[in-house]
C-alpha positions in Angstrom: 71.3 115.5 56.4 73.7 117.2 53.6 72.3 120.1 51.7 73.7 121.1 48.2 77.5 121.2 47.2 78.9 124.8 47.1 79.8 126.0 43.6 83.3 124.9 42.3 85.4 125.4 39.4 84.5 121.6 38.1 81.6 120.9 39.7 78.3 121.0 37.9 74.5 120.6 38.2 73.7 117.9 35.6 69.8 118.9 34.5 67.6 117.0 31.8 64.8 117.9 30.1 66.4 121.1 30.5 65.3 122.7 27.1 62.0 124.4 28.2 59.8 124.5 31.4 60.4 123.5 34.6 63.9 122.2 33.8 65.3 125.2 31.7 64.1 127.1 34.9 65.7 125.1 37.4 69.1 125.2 35.0 68.6 129.3 35.6 68.2 128.9 39.2 71.4 126.9 39.4 73.5 129.3 37.3 72.0 132.3 39.6 73.5 130.5 42.5 76.9 130.3 41.2 76.8 126.7 39.7 77.7 125.3 36.4 75.4 123.4 34.4 75.5 120.5 32.1 72.3 121.1 29.9 70.7 117.7 28.6 67.6 117.4 26.1 66.9 116.3 22.8 66.8 119.8 20.9 69.9 120.4 20.4 69.7 124.1 19.0 67.5 125.2 22.0 70.2 123.7 24.5 72.5 125.9 22.4 70.1 128.8 22.7 69.7 128.3 26.1 73.6 128.1 27.3 74.5 131.3 25.2 72.5 132.9 28.4 74.7 131.3 31.1 78.2 132.2 29.2 81.1 130.0 30.2 78.6 128.5 33.3 76.8 125.9 31.0 77.5 122.7 28.4 75.3 121.5 26.5 74.8 117.5 25.8 72.0 116.6 23.1 70.7 113.0 24.3 67.7 110.9 23.8 66.6 109.7 27.2 64.4 107.0 25.8 67.8 105.8 24.4 69.7 103.2 26.9 72.7 103.8 25.1 72.6 107.7 25.1 72.0 107.6 28.9 74.6 105.1 29.3 76.9 107.7 27.4 76.2 110.6 29.7 78.7 109.7 32.2 81.5 109.5 29.7 80.3 112.6 28.0 80.7 114.8 31.1 84.1 113.5 32.2 85.2 114.5 28.4 84.6 117.9 29.4 86.5 118.2 32.8 83.4 118.2 34.8 82.1 116.4 37.7 78.3 116.0 38.3 77.7 117.3 41.9 74.1 117.5 41.2 71.7 115.7 39.4 68.3 117.0 38.3 65.9 114.0 36.6 63.3 116.6 35.1 63.2 114.9 31.8 59.6 113.7 31.3 56.7 112.8 28.8 53.1 112.4 29.3 50.5 110.0 27.5 46.5 110.9 27.3 43.9 108.5 26.8 42.3 104.8 28.2 44.5 102.2 28.3 42.7 100.3 26.0 43.4 103.1 23.1 46.5 104.2 24.1 49.6 104.1 21.4 51.8 100.9 22.7 55.1 102.8 21.6 54.2 105.9 23.4 53.7 104.2 26.5 56.9 102.5 26.7 58.7 105.6 25.7 57.0 107.3 28.4 58.2 104.3 31.0 62.1 105.0 29.4 62.0 108.5 30.0 59.8 108.6 33.0 61.1 105.7 34.9 64.1 104.0 33.5 65.9 107.2 32.7 65.4 108.1 36.5 66.6 104.8 37.8 69.9 104.9 35.1 71.1 108.0 35.7 70.8 107.8 39.6 72.6 104.6 39.5 75.2 105.9 37.0 76.2 109.0 39.2 75.4 108.1 42.5 78.2 105.9 43.6 81.0 108.8 43.0 79.0 111.4 44.9 78.7 108.7 47.7 82.7 108.2 47.3 83.4 111.6 47.7 80.9 112.4 50.3 79.0 115.2 48.9 76.2 115.5 46.0 72.6 115.8 45.6 69.8 114.5 43.7 66.5 116.0 42.7 64.0 114.1 41.0 60.7 115.9 39.4 57.5 113.8 39.7 53.8 115.2 39.9 51.1 116.0 42.2 49.8 113.0 40.6 52.1 110.8 42.3 49.7 110.8 45.6 47.1 108.8 43.9 46.0 107.1 40.5 45.6 108.9 37.4 42.5 107.5 35.5 43.3 108.8 31.5 46.9 108.9 32.5 47.3 105.6 34.0 51.2 105.3 32.9 51.9 109.0 33.7 50.5 108.9 37.3 52.3 105.3 37.8 55.3 106.7 36.5 55.5 109.6 39.0 54.5 107.6 42.2 57.4 105.2 41.2 59.5 108.5 41.1 58.0 109.7 44.6 59.0 106.0 46.1 62.3 105.4 44.5 63.6 109.3 46.0 62.0 108.5 49.1 63.7 105.1 49.9 66.9 106.1 48.0 67.2 109.3 50.3 67.0 106.9 53.4 70.0 104.7 52.2 72.2 108.0 51.5 71.6 109.0 55.2 75.1 110.0 56.8 76.9 109.3 53.4 76.9 113.2 52.6 74.5 112.8 49.8 70.9 114.0 50.0 68.0 113.5 47.8 64.5 115.0 47.3 61.5 114.9 45.0 59.2 117.8 43.9 55.8 117.2 42.7 54.2 120.0 41.4 50.6 120.6 40.2 49.6 121.9 37.5 52.3 124.5 35.5 52.1 126.8 32.8 54.8 125.1 31.0 53.0 123.7 27.7 54.0 120.3 28.7 50.5 119.2 28.5 50.0 120.0 25.2 52.3 117.5 24.1 50.1 114.9 25.5 46.9 116.4 23.8 45.8 118.7 26.9 46.5 122.4 26.2 46.9 124.8 29.2 43.8 126.5 28.2 41.9 123.4 28.4 43.0 122.5 31.3 42.4 125.6 32.8 38.8 125.3 32.6 39.3 122.0 34.3 41.4 122.9 37.3 41.0 126.0 39.6 43.2 128.7 38.8 44.6 128.9 42.7 46.3 125.3 41.8 48.6 126.6 38.8 51.9 127.5 39.2 55.0 129.4 37.4 57.6 127.3 36.2 60.1 129.5 37.9 58.1 129.5 41.0 58.6 125.8 41.0 62.4 125.7 40.1 63.1 128.2 42.6 60.8 126.3 45.5 62.4 123.1 44.2 66.1 124.2 44.4 65.6 126.0 47.6 63.9 122.8 49.1 66.8 120.7 48.1 69.2 122.9 49.8 67.6 123.0 53.2 67.5 119.2 53.1 63.1 118.8 52.2 62.3 115.3 51.1 59.1 115.8 49.4 58.5 119.2 47.9 55.0 120.4 46.9 54.8 123.7 45.5 52.1 126.1 46.7 49.8 125.5 49.8 46.9 124.6 47.7 48.6 121.9 45.8 50.1 120.6 49.0 46.4 120.3 50.6 45.5 118.4 47.2 48.2 116.0 47.3 47.3 115.2 51.0 43.6 114.6 49.7 45.1 112.5 47.0 46.7 110.4 49.1 44.1 109.8 52.1 41.0 109.8 50.2 39.4 106.7 49.7 39.9 105.3 46.2 36.0 104.8 45.9 35.6 108.5 46.0 38.3 109.5 44.5 38.7 107.6 41.6 35.1 108.3 39.9 36.0 111.7 40.8 39.4 112.0 39.0 37.7 110.3 36.3 34.9 112.6 35.7 37.1 115.4 35.8 40.1 114.6 33.5 39.9 115.9 29.7 41.2 112.3 28.6 37.8 111.1 29.5 36.5 111.5 25.9 39.5 109.6 24.5 37.8 106.3 25.3 
């Protein structure tokens, strides 16, 4: 199985959701390994600030990945920079909190656009050129929640399950092409991501054991290491690997009530 392409003068890793959290640290990890990076997110000011710390190894492409036309424009925008995407990292994501009966429909559809449609869109746009060159890699970011349903975040858990299944199937299709794919499934990470969905880290930490939590830089390093070593599914941290196994194998009649009772979204009926 192929591993990461070597750094080159015109090759780059394109990283979505690169303005903060896991995406920012994945970008830092690629730069540390000598790669050029193309940083994609909505927050142009934050992207520019981050790129400034990378010198001439970073380029910025502000884009709203919930907008299909902005996604479609990315390959041409990268080509105009004189760069080739040799590594694609689909990290951008959003999460909603609450029951299906009460959550905002527009927020749910935006989640599907960013967490599902954007992954499919960018993979199908950038993979053909990788296969034609016989080198490249894709890293998709899912979640430990991908291994089972997530009550009170039903769309998020289902979206991440899609990313897991999609990446595993795509990896098998790529066998023998010189291109590889992997999916990283973090447990809880201290990034502030949950706060945007209404679950501040301090509230989540009251419900989730401290040994499950990881730092974003640890997740990023584990993810890129796993991709480089040809791993298929990467779950950072032994406690989260155990949780992922239990989530996948536990009978649903036991698992679902337990998850439903412990999730902070249960108050938003």
